[in-house]
Steps between C-alpha positions, in 0.01 A plus 500: 500500500678789327605848601267671254635687200711802411464706182822595327435770238147363472594132470375266772762294682384249760684487832564127518789283613630192324329275754171682451535475123540124515204474735294703254602256225361219717176691547468579130550134410247391763250751362550364149421811299774672294714772658764725347816591691724785380853583617513879517835681484593860413516416128141370524392824666657712227361275225152529651524881476559467124267207429142525621427136408789379714388727785154341486650150515705588808195651668287195424755248628403294803845546651767763424831392649757762613782384272759775525697686767394820324142432610601457864692827479204681340266372770735632770514838326120509522514418871366150438667162520528189288632232731693293251612480142327200343699428188354287223836328452482382863133407485549256210718251694305562822171429322651187342595374847148578620352317202714196571388492864133559428467296180428804280561482125729748321521617138793711369428712194729731303870591496724389213458150355628239742523731801169395658604136467836570665331697777255214555790255529672719762182551702421129488854408605457730802147370569472137383126479565426812291248448220598713200208426269616708204775717353481702181683800359245632251435871477241754615384557142129485427564228240616254767256600769227240445754219465681593820180546698380157387837348596490652848138404559573140399789486749277639780775664711441673831776754430600652168821703476527707181841632388432728203633814664296798616260633398428230240475214748265694727278615215492142367396357836234766552357441154480124546450466875146369498563266205810357666315422820826467698474601869841676506630672184813711544731678258858418598714690250854365492454269801505181293834611351640530853362163609629333183844654544504683167513838679670599825319693773662786681691403816294502818674813631408691182137392533496602865635847420272557203781474242357214298435745216876566472580129476236458230639797309850347504361162389259650245632839383221529244269576794654845552208682340255328733719584798461869424150473647643435849629853579178635349306271733695622803440862404127444461476327838680789672293762318174323592607500865649844539353705214155349454351814349775554242410383147 
């Protein structure tokens, strides 16, 4: 079903393709019990090194998607292979199309006020039979948690996409997974912004060549501090491969 897993600086990344991911979603929904899906990229790996709670959430996830060309590069450095980048921003529309075909129910949670509604309208326009059973901005704060969980449970979706940004969205899902009872719960970061058209994704060529980070930096210059983790990540990957005994 999958190609196993690769560990990048200790973080598990599953070797799955987009087609396999969607098939796993079908299986999770058929099984009925809640599953957490995380979209691992180099920033996730570096954050997990600093945040033990986030590292535990990534390890406990049912599926860890290889969302980042930097992961494919790191796997090659290790002499392993990840067959495909499976980007959360691509999975959202693909999963919506799957849901429309299979009659699955979708709930969109998070992003700025109004964004989830706009994203739902776009996805429904592309997939007229899609059942979006709820949209809500809310927040990952503890004060709203019980209200949001009750809202999601009442809507009874098969897929829940949460756009609170990492690591908050992933910690929120992990904390509430069993209470939510949703077969597929995935943190999707800025994907709803892209679907809704309030943010612009990097051109396809930039994504193919692993330069999406540069596009994001131009669009969102405040991210420069976070981007500093990328050369550090590359250095750690190379040191782990070629200087494993150096501390």
